[in-house]
C-alpha positions as CSV (number, residue, x, y, z in Angstrom):
1,M,3.8,-35.0,101.7
2,T,3.1,-31.9,103.9
3,T,3.9,-28.5,102.5
4,L,5.3,-26.0,104.9
5,R,3.7,-22.5,104.6
6,I,5.3,-19.4,106.0
7,N,2.0,-18.3,107.6
8,D,1.4,-21.7,109.1
9,Q,0.2,-21.1,112.7
10,S,1.8,-24.3,113.8
11,T,5.2,-23.2,112.8
12,S,7.2,-21.9,115.7
13,K,9.4,-18.9,115.5
14,K,13.1,-19.8,115.7
15,Q,15.4,-17.7,117.7
16,P,18.5,-16.3,116.0
17,T,21.5,-18.6,116.3
18,D,24.2,-17.4,118.5
19,P,27.4,-17.5,116.4
20,L,29.4,-18.2,119.5
21,K,27.6,-21.5,119.8
22,A,27.5,-22.4,116.1
23,L,31.0,-21.4,114.9
24,P,34.6,-22.0,116.0
25,P,35.8,-19.1,118.2
26,E,38.6,-18.3,115.7
27,L,36.0,-17.7,113.0
28,V,33.8,-15.6,115.3
29,G,36.9,-13.5,116.2
30,D,37.6,-12.9,112.5
31,I,34.0,-11.9,111.8
32,F,34.0,-9.5,114.8
33,H,37.3,-8.0,113.7
34,L,36.2,-7.5,110.1
35,W,33.0,-5.9,111.3
36,L,35.0,-3.5,113.5
37,L,37.4,-2.6,110.7
38,D,34.5,-1.9,108.4
39,R,33.0,0.5,111.0
40,L,36.3,2.3,111.7
41,Y,37.8,2.8,108.3
42,P,38.5,4.6,106.0
43,L,37.3,7.5,108.2
44,P,38.1,6.6,111.8
45,Q,37.7,10.2,113.0
46,Y,34.0,9.9,112.3
47,S,33.5,6.4,113.8
48,D,31.3,5.5,116.7
49,S,33.2,6.3,120.0
50,Q,31.5,3.2,121.6
51,L,33.3,0.7,119.5
52,P,34.0,-2.2,120.3
53,T,31.8,-2.0,123.4
54,L,28.7,-2.1,121.3
55,L,29.3,-5.8,120.8
56,C,29.5,-6.2,124.6
57,R,25.8,-5.1,124.9
58,V,24.4,-8.0,123.0
59,S,24.8,-10.6,125.7
60,K,27.0,-11.7,128.5
61,S,28.6,-14.4,126.3
62,W,29.4,-11.8,123.7
63,R,30.8,-9.4,126.3
64,D,33.1,-12.1,127.8
65,F,34.3,-13.1,124.3
66,V,35.0,-9.4,123.3
67,H,36.8,-8.7,126.6
68,T,39.2,-11.6,125.9
69,S,39.9,-10.7,122.2
70,P,42.9,-8.4,122.2
71,V,42.7,-7.4,118.5
72,L,39.2,-5.9,119.1
73,W,40.8,-3.4,121.5
74,A,43.9,-2.6,119.4
75,H,42.3,0.3,117.4
76,V,42.2,3.4,119.6
77,I,40.6,6.6,118.4
78,I,40.8,9.3,121.0
79,E,40.4,13.0,121.6
80,T,42.9,14.2,124.3
81,S,41.6,17.7,125.1
82,Q,40.9,18.5,128.8
83,G,37.8,16.7,129.9
84,A,37.4,14.6,126.7
85,V,38.5,11.4,128.6
86,A,36.2,10.9,131.6
87,S,38.3,8.3,133.3
88,L,42.0,7.4,133.2
89,H,41.2,4.1,134.8
90,V,38.8,3.2,132.0
91,L,41.4,4.2,129.4
92,Q,44.1,2.1,131.1
93,R,41.7,-0.9,131.3
94,R,41.0,-0.6,127.6
95,L,44.7,-0.7,126.7
96,E,45.2,-3.7,129.0
97,R,42.5,-5.6,127.2
98,S,44.6,-5.3,124.0
99,Q,47.3,-7.3,125.9
100,S,50.4,-7.5,123.6
101,A,48.6,-6.8,120.3
102,P,50.0,-4.1,118.0
103,L,48.2,-0.9,118.4
104,F,46.6,1.3,115.7
105,M,46.3,4.8,117.2
106,H,44.4,7.9,116.1
107,I,45.2,10.7,118.5
108,A,43.7,14.2,118.3
109,V,45.5,16.8,120.4
110,G,43.8,20.2,120.7
111,T,44.9,23.5,122.2
112,S,44.5,22.3,125.8
113,P,45.7,18.7,125.9
114,D,45.3,16.4,128.9
115,V,48.9,15.6,129.6
116,D,48.0,12.7,131.9
117,V,46.0,11.0,129.1
118,L,48.9,11.5,126.6
119,R,51.3,10.0,129.1
120,V,49.1,6.9,129.5
121,L,48.8,6.5,125.7
122,F,52.5,7.0,124.9
123,A,53.5,4.6,127.6
124,E,52.5,2.0,125.1
125,C,54.4,3.5,122.1
126,S,56.5,0.4,121.7
127,R,53.4,-1.4,120.6
128,F,52.2,1.3,118.1
129,R,52.0,-0.3,114.6
130,S,50.3,2.8,113.1
131,L,50.0,6.3,114.5
132,T,47.9,9.2,113.3
133,L,48.6,12.5,115.1
134,S,46.2,15.4,114.5
135,V,47.7,18.3,116.4
136,V,47.6,22.1,116.9
137,D,51.1,22.1,118.3
138,L,53.6,19.7,119.8
139,S,54.8,21.7,122.8
140,W,53.5,19.0,125.1
141,W,55.9,16.4,123.8
142,R,58.3,14.9,126.3
143,D,61.8,13.4,125.8
144,T,60.6,10.2,127.4
145,M,58.2,9.5,124.5
146,V,60.6,7.3,122.5
147,G,60.9,3.6,121.5
148,F,58.4,3.3,118.6
149,T,60.0,-0.1,117.8
150,Q,57.0,-1.6,115.9
151,L,55.8,1.6,114.2
152,R,55.4,1.1,110.4
153,K,53.1,4.0,109.4
154,L,53.0,7.6,110.7
155,T,50.5,10.2,109.7
156,V,50.9,13.8,110.8
157,R,48.1,16.3,110.4
158,T,48.4,19.8,111.8
159,W,46.2,22.9,111.8
160,P,48.2,25.6,113.4
161,K,46.9,28.9,114.6
162,P,48.4,32.1,113.0
163,G,51.5,33.1,114.9
164,V,51.6,30.0,117.1
165,P,54.5,27.6,116.5
166,I,53.8,23.9,116.1
167,H,57.1,22.7,117.4
168,E,57.2,20.0,114.7
169,Y,60.9,19.3,115.4
170,N,59.7,17.4,118.5
171,L,58.6,14.6,116.1
172,S,62.2,13.8,115.4
173,A,62.0,11.6,118.6
174,I,59.5,9.4,116.8
175,F,61.5,9.1,113.6
176,S,64.8,8.5,115.3
177,S,63.3,5.6,117.5
178,A,61.3,3.9,114.7
179,P,63.5,1.4,112.9
180,C,60.5,-0.3,111.2
181,L,58.9,2.9,109.9
182,R,58.2,2.5,106.2
183,C,55.2,4.8,105.4
184,V,54.8,8.6,106.3
185,E,51.9,10.9,105.5
186,W,52.6,14.5,106.2
187,Q,49.6,16.8,105.9
188,S,50.8,20.1,107.2
189,T,51.8,23.7,106.4
190,T,55.1,23.1,108.2
191,D,58.3,21.8,106.8
192,P,58.5,18.0,107.1
193,R,62.1,18.2,108.2
194,P,61.9,15.3,110.7
195,V,61.4,12.9,107.7
196,E,65.0,13.4,106.8
197,V,66.0,11.5,109.9
198,I,65.0,8.1,108.4
199,G,64.4,9.0,104.7
200,H,66.5,6.1,103.5
201,Q,64.2,3.5,105.1
202,L,60.9,4.8,103.8
203,H,59.0,3.0,101.1
204,S,56.0,5.3,100.9
205,L,55.8,9.1,101.3
206,D,52.7,11.2,101.0
207,L,53.2,15.0,101.2
208,A,50.3,17.4,101.3
209,V,52.0,20.8,101.8
210,S,51.1,24.3,100.8
211,T,53.8,26.7,102.0
212,I,57.2,25.1,101.4
213,P,58.9,25.6,98.0
214,I,59.2,22.8,95.4
215,T,62.9,22.8,95.8
216,R,62.4,21.7,99.4
217,I,60.4,18.8,98.2
218,L,63.2,17.8,95.9
219,E,65.6,17.8,98.8
220,L,63.3,15.4,100.7
221,L,63.1,13.1,97.7
222,T,66.9,13.1,97.6
223,V,67.1,11.6,101.1
224,C,64.4,9.0,100.3
225,P,66.1,7.0,97.6
226,N,64.2,3.7,98.3
227,L,60.6,5.0,97.8
228,R,58.2,2.7,96.0
229,N,55.2,5.1,96.3
230,A,55.2,8.8,96.4
231,A,52.2,11.2,96.5
232,I,52.7,15.0,96.4
233,T,49.9,17.6,96.8
234,F,51.4,21.0,96.2
235,N,49.6,24.4,96.5
236,V,52.2,27.1,96.0
237,T,51.1,29.4,93.2
238,D,54.1,31.8,92.8
239,E,54.5,32.9,89.2
240,Q,58.2,32.1,89.1
241,T,58.8,28.4,88.5
242,P,62.2,27.1,89.8
243,M,64.7,25.6,87.4
244,P,65.1,21.8,87.5
245,L,68.1,20.2,89.1
246,R,71.2,19.8,87.0
247,E,71.4,16.1,87.9
248,R,68.3,14.0,88.2
249,I,67.3,12.4,91.5
250,L,67.4,8.6,90.9
251,L,64.4,6.9,92.6
252,R,65.5,3.4,91.7
253,E,62.5,1.6,93.4
254,L,59.7,4.0,92.6
255,R,56.6,2.3,91.1
256,S,53.8,4.8,91.7
257,L,53.8,8.6,91.5
258,Y,50.8,10.8,92.3
259,L,51.1,14.6,91.7
260,R,48.5,17.2,92.3
261,G,49.2,20.9,92.1
262,S,50.4,23.8,90.0
263,M,53.0,24.5,87.4
264,H,55.8,24.3,89.9
265,L,55.5,20.5,89.7
266,T,57.2,20.7,86.2
267,C,60.4,21.3,88.2
268,L,59.9,17.9,89.8
269,L,59.1,16.2,86.5
270,E,62.3,17.4,85.1
271,S,64.3,16.5,88.2
272,V,63.3,12.9,88.8
273,Q,64.4,9.6,87.2
274,A,62.3,6.6,88.0
275,P,63.2,3.6,85.8
276,L,60.7,1.2,87.3
277,L,57.7,3.6,87.4
278,S,54.5,1.8,86.4
279,R,51.8,4.2,87.6
280,L,51.6,8.0,87.1
281,V,48.6,10.1,88.2
282,M,48.5,13.9,87.7
283,H,45.8,16.4,88.6
284,W,46.8,19.8,87.3
285,R,45.5,23.2,88.2
286,Q,46.6,26.8,87.6
287,Y,48.6,25.9,84.6
288,N,48.8,28.1,81.5
289,D,51.8,26.8,79.5
290,P,50.8,23.5,77.9
291,T,54.1,23.3,75.9
292,R,56.3,23.5,79.0
293,G,54.1,21.0,80.8
294,L,54.2,18.4,78.1
295,E,57.9,18.8,77.7
296,A,58.4,18.3,81.4
297,L,56.2,15.2,81.4
298,E,58.0,13.6,78.4
299,S,61.4,14.3,80.0
300,L,60.2,12.1,82.9
301,L,58.6,9.4,80.8
302,V,61.7,8.9,78.6
303,Y,63.3,7.4,81.8
304,S,60.3,5.3,82.6
305,P,60.0,2.5,79.9
306,H,57.8,0.3,82.1
307,L,54.9,2.7,82.6
308,E,51.6,0.8,82.5
309,N,49.0,3.2,84.0
310,I,48.8,6.9,83.3
311,A,46.0,9.3,84.3
312,L,46.1,12.9,83.3
313,D,43.5,15.3,84.7
314,N,43.4,18.8,83.1
315,F,47.1,18.5,82.1
316,L,47.1,18.0,78.3
317,K,45.8,21.1,76.4
318,T,46.2,19.9,72.8
319,E,45.3,16.7,71.0
320,D,48.9,16.6,69.7
321,G,50.0,16.2,73.3
322,L,47.6,13.3,73.8
323,I,48.8,11.6,70.6
324,S,52.4,12.0,71.7
325,I,51.6,10.2,74.9
326,I,49.9,7.4,73.0
327,T,52.6,6.9,70.5
328,N,55.5,7.0,72.9
329,N,54.3,4.8,75.7
330,N,53.5,1.4,74.2
331,N,53.4,-0.5,77.4
332,L,50.3,1.3,78.7
333,V,47.6,-1.0,80.1
334,R,45.4,1.8,81.4
335,L,45.0,5.3,79.9
336,S,42.8,8.0,81.5
337,V,42.6,11.5,80.2
338,T,40.4,14.3,81.3
339,A,40.1,17.4,79.1
340,G,40.0,20.7,80.9
341,S,38.6,22.7,78.0
342,G,38.5,22.7,74.2
343,K,38.5,19.8,71.8
344,L,41.3,17.7,73.3
345,I,39.8,14.5,71.9
346,T,38.6,14.1,68.3
347,Q,38.4,11.3,65.8
348,R,42.1,11.6,65.2
349,T,42.8,10.0,68.6
350,L,40.2,7.2,68.0
351,K,41.4,6.4,64.5
352,L,45.0,6.2,66.0
353,L,43.7,3.7,68.6
354,T,41.8,1.6,66.0
355,R,43.6,-1.7,65.2
356,H,44.3,-2.7,61.6
357,D,45.3,-6.0,60.1
358,Q,48.8,-5.0,59.3
359,G,51.6,-3.1,61.0
360,N,52.4,-2.2,64.5
361,Q,49.6,-0.6,66.4
362,P,49.8,2.0,69.3
363,L,49.2,0.7,72.8
364,P,49.0,-3.0,72.0
365,R,48.5,-3.9,75.7
366,L,45.7,-1.4,76.4
367,E,42.9,-3.0,78.5
368,E,41.2,0.1,80.1
369,L,40.5,3.4,78.4
370,V,38.9,6.4,80.1
371,L,38.2,9.6,78.1
372,R,36.5,12.6,79.7
373,G,35.6,15.7,77.9
374,E,33.0,17.4,75.6
375,V,33.6,15.4,72.5
376,S,31.6,15.0,69.3
377,V,33.0,12.0,67.4
378,P,31.1,10.2,64.6
379,D,29.5,7.0,65.9
380,E,31.1,4.9,63.2
381,V,34.6,6.0,64.3
382,L,34.0,5.2,67.9
383,L,32.3,1.9,67.0
384,R,35.1,0.9,64.7
385,M,37.7,1.5,67.4
386,I,35.8,-0.5,70.0
387,E,35.2,-3.5,67.6
388,S,38.9,-3.6,66.6
389,R,40.0,-3.5,70.2
390,T,37.6,-6.2,71.3
391,S,38.0,-8.6,68.4
392,P,39.6,-12.0,69.0
393,L,43.4,-11.5,69.0
394,D,43.9,-14.1,66.2
395,D,41.9,-11.9,63.9
396,V,43.8,-8.7,64.7
397,S,47.4,-9.6,65.8
398,R,49.4,-12.7,66.4
399,S,51.6,-10.8,68.9
400,R,51.6,-12.4,72.3
401,R,51.8,-8.9,73.8
402,A,48.5,-7.8,72.2
403,C,45.5,-7.5,74.6
404,T,41.8,-6.8,74.1
405,L,40.0,-3.8,75.5
406,K,38.2,-4.8,78.7
407,S,36.8,-1.5,79.9
408,I,36.0,1.8,78.3
409,R,34.5,4.9,80.0
410,L,33.3,7.9,78.1
411,H,32.1,11.1,79.9
412,R,30.3,14.1,78.4
413,W,30.1,12.5,74.9
414,K,27.3,13.2,72.6
415,P,24.4,10.7,72.6
416,M,24.7,7.8,70.2
417,A,22.3,6.6,67.5
418,A,20.1,3.8,68.5
419,G,21.9,1.4,66.2
420,T,25.3,2.2,67.7
421,V,23.9,1.7,71.2
422,S,22.6,-1.7,70.2
423,R,25.9,-2.7,68.7
424,V,27.9,-1.6,71.8
425,N,25.5,-3.5,74.0
426,A,26.0,-6.6,71.9
427,I,29.8,-6.3,72.1
428,C,29.6,-6.0,75.9
429,E,27.5,-9.2,76.1
430,E,29.5,-11.2,73.5
431,R,33.0,-10.1,74.4
432,G,32.9,-9.1,78.0
433,L,33.5,-5.4,77.5
434,K,32.6,-3.1,80.4
435,F,31.2,0.1,78.9
436,T,30.3,3.2,80.8
437,G,29.2,6.5,79.3
438,M,26.5,8.0,77.1
439,V,24.7,4.9,76.1
440,S,21.2,6.4,75.7
441,P,20.2,6.8,72.1
442,C,19.7,10.3,70.6
443,D,16.7,11.4,68.7
444,E,17.6,10.5,65.1
445,D,15.1,12.9,63.7
446,D,16.9,15.9,65.1
């Protein structure tokens, strides 16, 4: 038997196999498309402007294949300032190569837009599936730019100059001619009034606003009763917090709610009712009244019996508030809490989460626990909680609803003793627990 050695001089170098010759065309097309998406997203504004023509430079066969693959030309990222597009003919040819494929457009419009380029782009608006508009103003908009019949997602980003109007009302032409629009992201200092045109058909709304009052956001939610996902980033910092609405806004389909901002969002918490809410994420800043904040949150949660995932960043200020969340939301599968300052998390919380042989236990379905904060809890208390939550269910509870802990993350906790680290590592290996945190042992002589 002859052994083949890598450095054998008689071994000839093999040329790389051309996938176009070795694989079915459909599979090659999928590979090229996935490669393209990986290069473009999630930050298309920073992607290579030569995509997908880079593929065309490999060989003539690759170029011919790419030129006849419409989906590879359907993602258009373009700057439309004067002089940014060298040739209208090249732009038109690119759009033609996409044939009838739905288009995913990222259009940046500066202070001196090339109207001819915009006209060529929006002539294809009936094929737009997704549109991101980054604009300084919309005065260039024309009444003929209508008919967004395939549009499902619209993102509006504006960066206005002081004293220069944006003319955002022109966007009403998009909303009024987009019967399939389901997702809107509005990142602007201007009022998202055009959203009201089709609020009833939206499933997802992401508002990142800084100048409109919280009461205006509540008005928008009122005309969007079918939302399934809502994200609100709010920056107004006036000292006066508006009163909640007398009658709560019923968001019957809402499953996910993301809130980031100041104390004004308590008005929203006290004004919304979401019976199917399963995920709540809150990032708080500039808040000095923990009692009012907790009361506002609990007033929302009482109407949300199906909550499974809650993440609170710098919101809870006392451990009593954390314990209240744990004891009153038994369906939680994931709990994440970040302490802003002080001893929010002590052994009281871990003892509460420790399972016992008898009686009902808090959070029987908990699978993921994230605790961030400067905490000094005795090793044995932490270890007892972890062991009780990862033990076989027959040894802890016969309830079919009970689950074992699958992931725990601890941040800014004191180092553990070497014996505790060894035991945690053993639990991770034996019971499949994913543990992240301060796992390096401390100096036990200290």
